[in-house]
C-alpha positions in Angstrom: 57.6 -53.9 9.8 60.7 -51.1 9.4 61.0 -49.5 6.1 63.7 -51.3 3.4 67.0 -49.9 3.8 70.0 -50.2 1.1 72.2 -52.2 3.3 69.4 -54.6 4.5 69.6 -56.1 0.8 73.1 -56.5 1.6 72.6 -58.4 4.9 69.4 -60.3 4.3 68.8 -63.2 2.7 66.5 -63.7 -0.4 63.4 -65.0 2.0 63.6 -61.8 4.4 63.5 -59.7 0.9 61.0 -61.7 -0.3 58.8 -60.8 2.6 59.6 -57.2 2.7 58.7 -56.5 -0.8 55.5 -58.4 -0.2 54.7 -56.5 2.9 55.7 -53.0 0.7 53.0 -54.4 -1.9 50.2 -55.1 0.2 51.1 -51.5 1.8 50.9 -49.8 -1.6 47.6 -51.3 -2.4 46.2 -49.9 1.2 47.4 -46.4 0.5 46.2 -46.7 -2.9 42.7 -48.2 -2.1 42.6 -45.3 0.7 43.4 -42.4 -1.9 40.7 -43.8 -4.2 38.1 -43.6 -1.6 39.0 -40.6 -0.5 38.9 -39.2 -4.0 35.7 -40.8 -4.2 34.3 -38.8 -1.1 35.9 -35.6 -2.4 34.1 -36.3 -5.6 30.8 -36.7 -4.0 31.2 -34.0 -1.9 31.8 -31.7 -4.7 28.8 -32.8 -6.6 26.6 -32.3 -3.4 27.9 -28.7 -3.3 27.5 -28.1 -6.5 23.6 -29.3 -6.1 23.3 -27.1 -3.3 24.9 -23.7 -5.5 22.5 -24.9 -8.5 19.7 -25.1 -5.8 20.7 -21.8 -4.3 20.9 -20.1 -7.9 17.3 -21.0 -8.8 16.0 -19.8 -5.5 17.7 -16.5 -6.0 16.2 -16.4 -9.3 12.9 -17.1 -8.1 13.1 -14.2 -5.7 14.2 -11.9 -8.1 11.2 -12.8 -10.0 9.0 -12.5 -7.2 10.7 -9.0 -6.1 10.2 -7.5 -10.1 6.3 -8.7 -9.9 6.1 -6.9 -6.4 7.9 -3.7 -7.8 5.8 -3.5 -10.8 2.8 -4.0 -8.7 3.9 -1.2 -6.1 4.8 1.6 -9.1 1.1 0.3 -10.8 -0.3 1.4 -7.1 1.7 4.2 -7.0 1.0 5.7 -10.3 -2.8 5.2 -9.5 -2.7 7.0 -6.2 -0.4 9.6 -7.5 -3.3 10.2 -10.5 -5.9 10.4 -7.5 -4.1 12.9 -5.6 -3.4 15.5 -9.0 -7.0 14.9 -9.5 -8.2 15.8 -6.3 -5.7 18.7 -5.3 -5.5 20.1 -9.2 -2.8 22.1 -10.2 -1.3 22.6 -6.8 0.2 19.1 -7.8 2.2 20.3 -10.3 4.8 21.1 -7.7 5.7 18.1 -6.9 6.5 17.3 -10.4 4.0 16.7 -13.6 4.6 13.0 -13.3 4.9 10.4 -10.6 7.9 11.6 -8.5 11.2 9.3 -7.9 10.5 7.0 -4.8 12.4 7.8 -1.5 13.8 6.1 1.3 11.9 7.0 4.9 14.3 8.3 6.8 13.6 6.1 9.4 14.3 2.9 8.7 11.5 0.5 10.1 10.1 -3.2 9.2 7.1 -1.5 7.1 7.1 -2.6 4.0 6.0 -0.9 0.8 2.7 -1.4 0.9 2.4 -0.3 4.5 3.3 3.1 3.1 0.7 2.9 0.0 -2.0 2.2 2.5 -1.2 5.3 4.5 -0.6 7.4 1.4 -4.2 5.8 0.2 -5.7 6.6 3.2 -4.7 10.3 2.8 -5.7 10.7 -0.7 -8.6 9.4 0.1 -9.3 11.4 3.2 -12.5 13.9 2.9 -12.6 16.3 5.6 -16.2 16.9 7.2 -17.9 20.4 5.4 -18.0 23.0 7.6 -21.7 23.6 9.1 -23.7 26.3 7.2 -23.5 29.4 8.8 -26.5 32.1 8.8 -24.6 34.1 6.5 -24.1 31.7 4.3 -27.8 30.5 4.6 -28.5 34.3 3.7 -26.3 34.5 0.9 -28.1 31.3 -0.4 -31.4 32.9 -0.2 -30.2 36.0 -2.1 -29.0 33.8 -4.8 -32.6 32.2 -5.1 -34.1 35.8 -5.0 -31.4 36.7 -7.9 -32.6 33.6 -9.9 -35.9 34.2 -9.3 -36.0 38.0 -10.9 -33.7 36.8 -13.7 -36.1 34.1 -14.6 -39.0 36.5 -14.7 -36.5 39.0 -17.0 -35.8 36.0 -19.2 -39.6 35.7 -19.7 -40.2 39.0 -20.1 -37.6 38.9 -22.8 -38.6 35.9 -24.5 -42.2 36.9 -24.6 -41.4 40.5 -25.9 -39.0 39.0 -29.1 -41.8 36.5 -29.7 -44.3 39.3 -30.0 -41.9 41.5 -32.1 -41.3 38.5 -34.5 -44.6 36.8 -34.5 -45.1 33.4 -36.7 -44.5 30.0 -35.2 -41.8 31.8 -32.6 -44.8 33.6 -30.9 -46.8 30.4 -31.2 -43.8 28.7 -29.0 -43.2 31.8 -26.8 -45.4 30.4 -23.8 -43.6 27.1 -23.3 -39.7 28.6 -24.1 -40.6 31.6 -21.8 -41.9 29.1 -19.3 -38.6 27.1 -19.0 -36.8 30.6 -19.6 -38.7 31.5 -15.8 -37.7 27.9 -14.4 -34.2 27.7 -15.6 -32.9 30.5 -13.5 -33.9 29.3 -10.1 -32.3 26.1 -11.2 -29.0 27.8 -11.9 -28.9 29.9 -8.6 -28.9 26.3 -7.0 -25.8 25.2 -9.4 -23.8 28.9 -8.5 -25.0 28.0 -4.6 -23.1 24.3 -4.9 -20.1 25.8 -6.7 -19.9 28.3 -3.7 -20.4 25.9 -1.1 -17.6 23.9 -2.7 -15.1 26.5 -2.6 -15.7 27.8 1.0 -16.2 23.9 2.2 -19.6 23.8 3.5 -22.1 21.3 2.6 -24.9 21.9 0.7 -27.6 19.8 2.2 -31.3 19.1 0.7 -32.8 22.1 3.4 -30.2 24.3 1.7 -30.9 23.3 -1.5 -34.7 23.3 -1.1 -34.0 27.2 0.0 -32.3 28.5 -2.8 -34.7 26.8 -4.9 -38.3 28.1 -3.3 -36.7 31.5 -2.7 -36.2 31.7 -6.7 -39.5 30.3 -7.7 -41.3 32.1 -4.8 -39.8 35.5 -6.3 -40.2 34.2 -9.9 -43.8 33.8 -9.3 -44.6 36.7 -7.0 -42.9 39.1 -9.8 -44.2 37.4 -12.3 -47.6 37.7 -10.9 -47.2 41.4 -10.5 -46.2 42.1 -13.9 -48.6 40.4 -15.6 -51.4 42.3 -13.4 -49.7 45.4 -14.1 -49.7 45.2 -18.0 -53.5 45.7 -18.7 -53.8 48.8 -15.9 -50.7 49.9 -18.2 -52.2 49.4 -21.0 -56.0 51.2 -20.1 -54.0 54.0 -19.1 
């Protein structure tokens, strides 16, 4: 039915006007119900959007907490690796700074994460180059250390004995034991000196090398001590 115009009320009778008014009321009810459904649908959609946004916020907060925890773990591991690096390298590491350097972004962006880079750094920090083999010259040097230790041991032994003979008393009674310890101490110190030299040169001081230094020192000390002991009575009788 068409819309009512002002002129329709003048031409139409009462029944026609009433019928048209009833039709308008039904149409208004239909439009009102449609508007209510639209409002309800919009309200439902808005509530769903709010719930989805709240879920995204919670997920983002959880992701931030996980990222913060990962950052703390990475920082702690990086600090530990830096400490190991400084311990192995020594003062030379100070050219990079006295504390852990700030993190930097790799020039080439890859799919690797921080753990991959830390694993690579850890493998490099813990890498120990293989020791160089002992050369003939180094073996001769170690043997010289042993001979020098034996000579110094005998000299120390004689000094202790002479000092005890001059002092007398309890020191004279304890001097044989102390003199023997001094005699054995210097060959052992020769082994320690050889180890320091080997570490500085980057060569391995194996069991055979240690035995060479120690045996050379003890044999030298024994032979020299025997020679000195045998010569003392002859010097006294002459």
